[in-house]
C-alpha positions as CSV (number, residue, x, y, z in Angstrom):
1,M,-35.7,16.9,4.7
2,S,-38.2,14.6,2.9
3,D,-38.6,10.9,3.4
4,N,-37.2,10.2,-0.1
5,T,-34.1,12.3,0.5
6,T,-33.5,10.5,3.8
7,S,-34.0,7.1,2.2
8,A,-31.6,8.0,-0.6
9,T,-29.0,9.3,1.9
10,I,-29.2,6.1,3.9
11,H,-28.9,3.9,0.8
12,R,-25.9,5.9,-0.4
13,E,-24.2,5.5,3.0
14,F,-24.9,1.8,2.9
15,E,-23.4,1.4,-0.6
16,L,-20.3,3.4,0.5
17,E,-20.0,1.2,3.5
18,R,-20.1,-1.9,1.3
19,M,-17.2,-0.6,-0.8
20,I,-15.2,0.1,2.4
21,L,-15.9,-3.3,3.8
22,F,-14.9,-4.9,0.5
23,S,-11.7,-3.0,0.5
24,D,-10.9,-4.0,4.1
25,A,-11.5,-7.7,3.2
26,V,-9.1,-7.5,0.3
27,F,-6.4,-6.0,2.6
28,A,-7.0,-8.8,5.1
29,I,-6.9,-11.5,2.5
30,A,-3.7,-10.2,0.9
31,I,-1.9,-10.3,4.3
32,T,-3.3,-13.8,5.0
33,L,-2.0,-15.0,1.6
34,L,1.4,-13.6,2.4
35,V,1.8,-15.6,5.5
36,I,0.4,-18.8,3.9
37,E,3.3,-18.7,1.4
38,I,5.8,-19.2,4.2
39,K,6.5,-22.9,4.5
40,F,8.5,-24.5,7.3
41,P,11.4,-26.5,5.7
42,E,11.3,-30.3,5.9
43,I,13.9,-31.6,8.2
44,P,15.3,-35.1,7.3
45,D,15.6,-37.8,9.9
46,N,19.5,-37.7,9.8
47,Y,19.6,-33.9,10.4
48,K,22.4,-34.3,13.0
49,Q,24.8,-35.7,10.4
50,G,26.5,-32.5,9.2
51,L,23.4,-30.7,8.1
52,D,23.7,-27.0,7.5
53,L,20.6,-25.6,9.3
54,W,21.2,-22.0,8.1
55,L,21.2,-23.3,4.5
56,M,18.0,-25.2,5.1
57,F,16.2,-22.2,6.8
58,K,17.6,-19.5,4.6
59,P,14.6,-19.5,2.1
60,T,12.2,-19.4,5.0
61,V,14.0,-16.5,6.6
62,I,14.0,-14.6,3.3
63,Q,10.2,-15.3,2.9
64,F,9.5,-14.1,6.4
65,M,11.5,-10.9,5.9
66,A,9.5,-10.3,2.7
67,F,6.3,-10.9,4.7
68,L,7.3,-8.3,7.3
69,I,8.2,-5.7,4.7
70,S,5.0,-6.5,2.8
71,F,2.9,-6.3,6.0
72,F,4.4,-2.8,6.6
73,F,3.5,-1.6,3.1
74,I,0.0,-3.1,3.1
75,G,-0.6,-1.6,6.5
76,M,0.6,1.8,5.3
77,S,-1.7,1.6,2.3
78,W,-4.6,0.5,4.4
79,T,-4.0,3.5,6.7
80,R,-3.9,5.9,3.7
81,H,-7.1,4.3,2.4
82,L,-8.8,4.7,5.8
83,K,-7.9,8.4,6.0
84,M,-9.1,9.1,2.5
85,F,-12.4,7.4,2.9
86,R,-12.9,9.1,6.3
87,Y,-13.8,12.2,4.4
88,L,-15.8,10.6,1.5
89,K,-19.5,11.2,1.5
90,A,-20.4,9.9,-1.9
91,Y,-18.9,7.9,-4.8
92,D,-19.1,7.4,-8.5
93,D,-17.6,5.1,-11.1
94,G,-14.2,7.0,-10.9
95,V,-13.9,6.2,-7.2
96,I,-14.8,2.6,-7.8
97,F,-12.4,2.0,-10.7
98,R,-9.5,3.7,-8.9
99,N,-10.2,1.9,-5.7
100,L,-10.2,-1.4,-7.6
101,A,-6.9,-0.5,-9.3
102,S,-5.4,0.1,-5.9
103,L,-6.7,-3.1,-4.5
104,F,-5.3,-5.0,-7.5
105,F,-1.8,-4.1,-6.7
106,I,-2.4,-5.0,-3.0
107,V,-3.6,-8.5,-4.1
108,A,-0.5,-8.8,-6.3
109,F,1.8,-8.5,-3.3
110,P,1.8,-12.2,-2.4
111,F,2.9,-13.0,-6.0
112,S,5.7,-10.4,-6.0
113,A,6.8,-11.4,-2.5
114,S,7.0,-15.1,-3.4
115,G,9.8,-14.3,-5.9
116,M,12.0,-12.9,-3.1
117,I,13.2,-16.4,-2.3
118,H,15.2,-16.4,-5.6
119,V,17.0,-13.1,-4.8
120,N,20.1,-14.9,-3.8
121,K,20.3,-16.2,-7.4
122,F,19.3,-13.0,-9.3
123,L,17.8,-9.7,-8.4
124,F,15.0,-9.3,-11.0
125,P,12.4,-10.5,-8.5
126,M,13.4,-7.7,-6.2
127,V,12.8,-5.2,-9.0
128,I,9.4,-6.7,-9.6
129,Y,8.6,-6.4,-5.9
130,F,9.8,-2.8,-5.7
131,G,7.7,-2.0,-8.8
132,N,4.7,-3.5,-7.1
133,V,5.3,-1.1,-4.1
134,A,5.6,1.8,-6.5
135,L,2.3,1.0,-8.3
136,I,0.5,0.8,-4.9
137,F,1.7,4.4,-4.0
138,I,0.8,5.6,-7.5
139,S,-2.7,4.1,-7.3
140,N,-3.2,5.6,-3.9
141,F,-2.3,9.0,-5.2
142,M,-4.6,8.7,-8.2
143,L,-7.4,7.9,-5.8
144,A,-6.6,10.8,-3.5
145,H,-6.3,13.2,-6.5
146,Y,-9.7,12.1,-7.8
147,I,-11.4,12.5,-4.5
148,F,-9.8,15.7,-3.3
149,R,-8.9,17.6,-6.5
150,K,-10.8,16.3,-9.5
151,K,-14.1,15.6,-7.8
152,P,-14.0,17.5,-4.4
153,S,-17.8,17.4,-4.2
154,L,-17.5,13.7,-3.3
155,S,-15.8,14.6,-0.1
156,M,-17.3,16.1,3.0
157,P,-17.3,19.9,3.2
158,G,-14.7,21.5,5.4
159,F,-11.6,19.8,6.8
160,E,-9.5,21.4,4.1
161,Q,-6.2,21.2,6.0
162,E,-6.7,17.5,6.7
163,K,-7.6,16.7,3.1
164,K,-4.7,18.8,1.8
165,H,-2.3,16.9,4.1
166,I,-3.6,13.5,2.9
167,Y,-3.3,14.6,-0.7
168,L,0.2,15.9,-0.4
169,L,1.3,12.8,1.6
170,N,0.1,10.5,-1.2
171,K,1.5,12.8,-3.9
172,T,4.9,13.1,-2.3
173,F,5.3,9.3,-1.7
174,A,4.1,8.5,-5.2
175,I,6.7,10.7,-6.8
176,L,9.4,9.6,-4.4
177,V,8.8,5.8,-4.7
178,S,8.4,6.1,-8.5
179,A,11.7,7.9,-8.9
180,G,13.3,5.4,-6.5
181,F,12.0,2.5,-8.6
182,V,13.4,4.1,-11.8
183,I,16.8,4.6,-10.0
184,V,16.8,0.9,-8.9
185,L,15.8,-0.3,-12.3
186,L,18.5,1.8,-14.1
187,T,21.1,0.8,-11.5
188,G,20.3,-2.9,-12.1
189,M,20.4,-2.5,-15.9
190,I,23.7,-0.7,-15.8
191,T,25.4,-3.0,-13.3
192,H,23.7,-6.1,-14.7
193,Y,21.8,-6.4,-11.4
194,D,24.8,-6.4,-9.1
195,V,23.7,-7.3,-5.6
196,K,25.6,-4.5,-3.8
197,S,24.7,-1.8,-6.3
198,V,21.0,-2.5,-6.3
199,S,20.9,-3.0,-2.6
200,V,22.6,0.3,-1.9
201,S,20.2,2.2,-4.2
202,M,17.2,0.6,-2.4
203,Y,18.6,1.5,1.0
204,I,19.0,5.1,-0.2
205,V,15.4,5.2,-1.5
206,C,14.1,3.7,1.8
207,F,16.1,6.2,3.8
208,A,14.6,9.0,1.7
209,M,11.1,7.7,2.4
210,I,11.7,7.7,6.1
211,A,13.2,11.2,6.1
212,M,10.3,12.5,3.9
213,R,7.7,10.9,6.2
214,R,9.2,12.6,9.3
215,W,9.4,15.9,7.4
216,L,5.7,15.7,6.4
217,K,4.7,15.1,10.0
218,K,5.5,18.7,10.8
219,F,2.6,19.8,8.6
220,K,0.1,17.2,9.9
221,P,-2.9,18.9,11.3
222,K,-4.5,17.8,14.6
223,P,-6.9,14.9,14.3
224,V,-10.6,15.8,14.2
225,M,-13.8,13.9,14.7
226,V,-15.7,13.3,11.5
227,N,-19.5,12.8,11.8
228,H,-20.4,10.6,8.8
229,T,-24.1,10.9,9.6
230,A,-24.1,14.6,9.1
231,T,-25.2,16.0,5.7
232,P,-24.8,19.4,4.2
233,D,-28.6,19.9,4.5
234,S,-28.8,19.0,8.2
């Protein structure tokens, strides 16, 4: 291998590492912004005089629950991102644009989660939040499809079972969550966003996601060590 080839390979790996580090920073910032939105309620001096503490802390509790759920989805998306980029050896504009699209919906999480405080008044913020979740899964699938199906030359040779499992996992959840979002949206429109009806439909979708995740674990291959320093010419 010539010096020019070695230099180009090192430069390529450095650029790919920059994209991964940038993505990790976006995930970390999104989680940080989520917790910053949670504010401790102001307690008046005469709080002992018939003050309803639950009524005072209810918005904070709702925000904290939204933070926990959002943390779970962001963590799941980061895990998918990590597993996809584990097998990436090169990149192009398609990878960059699809990765940025995925990160955009991650950054939008604090905005959609902040509306959950108004769920007790109307459920449209919940629909926006669930739509944000669906767009994250869709963008993850688009990235996986591009890397492993449309441009397989960008991924490392071999590891076909592992890459197939990552692709099917992203595809299945993208279809399932998108269908769930449509069901929740239609349920809300038909019932005029009745709390019980929309909540039941969301519980069904969440249960289906958990069941599908357990079913896909049966086809998960054993983990393998990936040597990122290895090249096809070595």
